[in-house]
C-alpha positions in Angstrom: -32.8 -8.3 -6.2 -30.2 -6.8 -4.0 -28.0 -9.8 -4.7 -28.0 -9.0 -8.4 -27.5 -5.3 -7.7 -24.4 -6.2 -5.6 -23.0 -8.3 -8.4 -23.7 -5.6 -11.0 -21.9 -3.0 -8.8 -18.9 -5.2 -8.5 -18.8 -5.8 -12.2 -19.1 -2.0 -13.0 -16.3 -1.2 -10.5 -14.0 -3.7 -12.0 -14.8 -2.5 -15.5 -14.3 1.1 -14.5 -10.9 0.2 -12.9 -9.8 -1.6 -16.2 -10.9 1.4 -18.3 -9.0 3.8 -16.0 -5.8 1.7 -16.4 -6.3 1.7 -20.2 -6.7 5.5 -20.3 -3.7 6.0 -18.1 -1.5 3.7 -20.2 -2.5 5.3 -23.5 -1.9 8.8 -22.2 1.7 8.2 -21.1 4.3 10.0 -23.3 6.0 7.6 -25.7 9.0 9.7 -26.5 10.0 13.0 -27.8 9.3 13.7 -31.4 12.3 15.0 -33.4 12.0 17.0 -36.5 14.9 17.8 -38.8 15.4 19.3 -42.2 15.8 16.9 -45.1 18.1 17.9 -47.8 16.8 17.7 -51.4 19.7 15.5 -52.3 18.8 13.0 -49.6 15.2 12.9 -50.8 16.3 12.4 -54.4 18.8 9.7 -53.4 16.2 7.8 -51.4 13.7 8.0 -54.3 16.4 6.9 -56.8 17.4 4.0 -54.6 13.8 2.8 -54.3 13.4 3.1 -58.1 16.5 1.2 -58.8 15.6 -1.5 -56.3 12.2 -1.9 -58.1 14.0 -2.1 -61.5 16.4 -4.8 -60.3 13.6 -6.8 -58.6 11.4 -6.4 -61.8 14.3 -7.7 -63.9 14.7 -10.7 -61.7 11.0 -11.5 -61.8 10.9 -11.7 -65.6 10.2 -15.2 -66.9 13.2 -15.5 -69.2 15.6 -14.4 -66.4 14.0 -16.9 -63.9 14.3 -19.7 -66.6 18.0 -18.8 -67.1 18.7 -18.9 -63.4 17.1 -22.4 -63.1 19.3 -23.6 -66.0 22.3 -22.3 -64.1 21.2 -24.2 -61.0 20.1 -21.1 -59.0 16.8 -21.0 -57.1 15.1 -17.8 -58.4 13.2 -17.3 -55.1 16.3 -17.5 -53.0 18.1 -15.1 -55.4 15.2 -12.6 -55.1 15.4 -12.8 -51.3 19.1 -12.1 -51.4 18.7 -9.3 -53.8 16.1 -7.7 -51.5 18.7 -7.7 -48.7 21.3 -5.8 -50.7 22.4 -2.3 -49.7 21.4 0.7 -51.8 25.0 1.0 -53.1 25.0 -2.6 -54.3 21.6 -2.2 -55.9 22.8 1.0 -57.6 25.8 -1.0 -59.0 23.6 -3.8 -60.3 21.2 -1.3 -61.9 24.2 0.4 -63.6 25.1 -3.0 -65.1 21.5 -3.5 -66.3 21.7 -0.2 -68.1 24.7 -1.5 -70.1 23.1 -4.7 -71.2 21.8 -4.8 -74.8 18.1 -4.6 -75.2 16.3 -7.4 -76.9 14.3 -5.1 -79.2 17.4 -3.9 -80.9 18.1 -7.4 -82.3 14.7 -7.5 -84.0 15.2 -4.1 -85.6 18.6 -5.2 -86.9 17.2 -8.5 -88.4 14.3 -6.6 -90.1 16.7 -4.0 -91.5 19.0 -6.8 -92.8 16.0 -8.6 -94.5 14.9 -5.4 -96.1 18.4 -4.7 -97.4 18.7 -8.1 -99.0 15.2 -7.8 -100.6 16.2 -4.3 -102.0 19.4 -5.7 -103.4 17.6 -8.6 -105.0 15.0 -6.2 -106.5 17.7 -4.0 -107.9 19.6 -6.9 -109.5 16.3 -8.1 -110.9 15.6 -4.7 -112.5 19.1 -4.7 -114.0 18.6 -8.2 -115.4 21.3 -9.9 -113.3 19.0 -12.2 -111.5 15.5 -13.6 -111.9 14.1 -13.8 -108.4 10.8 -11.9 -108.5 8.4 -12.9 -111.3 6.6 -9.6 -111.2 9.8 -7.6 -112.2 10.6 -7.1 -115.9 14.2 -6.8 -116.5 16.0 -4.3 -118.7 17.3 -7.0 -121.0 
């Protein structure tokens, strides 16, 4: 029994030594903490830069943009990696160009307005008796 007690004591001493070293290592000071005032402009600029970076990366992730890059011989994944490495100023410049691009929804509205205008003109000419496009319209003549 004393043999096992001797082994147990040795193990406990070794374990206690390791734990003491761990406690000593974790209690060492890692460095002085510094606090400074952050200007409101800095906080807004950082927030805007992060938002613009998200917009640019979201634009590059769109399926039609990826398809167009492939057609031009550009690897979309490599382009996304390069875009992620751009500085805040470069991202801001690209986001500014994105704001100037025409939106796709405007084209649909234009086409619908043009179709309605043509139908209205045909309806008026039918009412005046100049054309006979719509069978439900009775002309003045």
